[in-house]
Phi, psi and omega in degrees: 000156171293166183281049178065000178222153166233090183262318182220144176295337177293343177280348183268131171282171175300322180294321176301312183299311183294326178294314180296320179294324176296316179292325177300322178296323177294321179289329175297324178286327181212086186283337185264103181216140188273044186282340179251019181301130181087358180252152182241132175250134176257125177254109182252099183251094177284348175238152180297149177199145172245291185299313185296312181296311183294323181289323175294316181293322176295321178301315179298314181296318180290339176269003176087008179269185178235156185239135167234165177143196182213158177238008181215104185297339181292344179266004184250175180290348175297332177290344177266359180105006178297137182286158176299321179301312182294321178298314182296315181295323179294311182295329179299337178290340189249336192241152177272338178209144181243125177252119193228133168243134184215150183282344183268130175296135179089357183297319181292320177299315178300315180301321181293340181272346184252358180219154174272349178291140178300137178248130173246120182281115177261022178121123177232100180058224178265017189273283189224153174213071192294327179290327174296319179297318180294323176287330173296315179296321177296318179296319178296314180298318181294324184271332184255345183078001181196164170251354190272138167059041180260154174258121185239125177252122179249134193229134171117238185272090181265350178282310183259355188284095182296333180293321180284328175298315179291324181298320178301315181294315181297322182279352185298341179280353195233022173054056180276167164241131182247143164247123179256114182246114183198152170291163183304325183292338186236023183293160180301130181296156181300327181301316180289325178290324175297321177300315178300315180297319181295328184255017176055040176266121179284136176214154174231144178253140181223149171260322180274137177260098189244159176294331178299320177290315180303320185287350176257014193246142171266318179235123176254110187253102180272147176225153175274154170280121192270101182303324185292346180270351185267134170268338179251102183292336176293322176296320177299315181298328180291329190246356192295330182243029188290329180232125176228125178274123175250155184303321183296338180289346181263002189302322183250020180283166181298146180302329182273356182300138172230142179263123177247158177199132181288346179061152004283151173268158174243276179239000192283345172234118179295148181296342179287351176280336189303325183271358177285132180298347178276350177282123186232008191289331177283323172295323177302314178297320178299322179298338180302327179298310185292321180292321181286332170299316180296320180296313181300316179296323183293312182290335179271357179071030181268126177287136180278000000 
């Protein structure tokens, strides 16, 4: 089992990851099971969310549990100045597990240190998004038949993109090769590149998004440029549409290539890609339900 929390994908061993993916496959075969009957999950979303919040809440409901929480921090006592510590301690009185998204990096780690209730990090700033990484790994495994020795190209906002930061850590157990495609303003941070060097992960950096790179790729992971992470809106306007994937760019790609995206998309994937059998981002989102069922059972110590 996980250590009662899922704060960072770096806290997961290879065995943890493979176990959760195995359980996710079981939930895909049978998603409705009363394994959380009598338990309450609190969803504390200090930042907006659609897919993550709804898939976690659906996971709880399909497992027979109940959900309390909020999706707008302005309606809570935090708008009155209540500290994060006090909010977490208060909610811990009511819930068996806390699922939290927060704009501050490290908020989930802090929450895990002030309460005994299991904490599941649903995203903390530009830092980590471990449940997204696990559903990404499940999607990769489902489409490629393996996680080992794959070439993954990540495109777009690599500076603020917590999903790609977490993906690097999650894939580090499986000998990947990465292509990082980003403008200079949004290039992969040095911290993540040091991680790659430390773990002997081969990577190449590119500014141009070319078909030659796509054609060497097993997984093409597109990301949106996140306006909410920019303090300089002029900088955002310069880079927001720098890379757009069109259907014709996939014409000579590998038969096994699949296009992933953590969603929501803005302009970075043209709508003409949606009907291509290599487009997998909506199935990827669907996989979030099964993976999050597996995560909830794992942190709660529930046998599958």
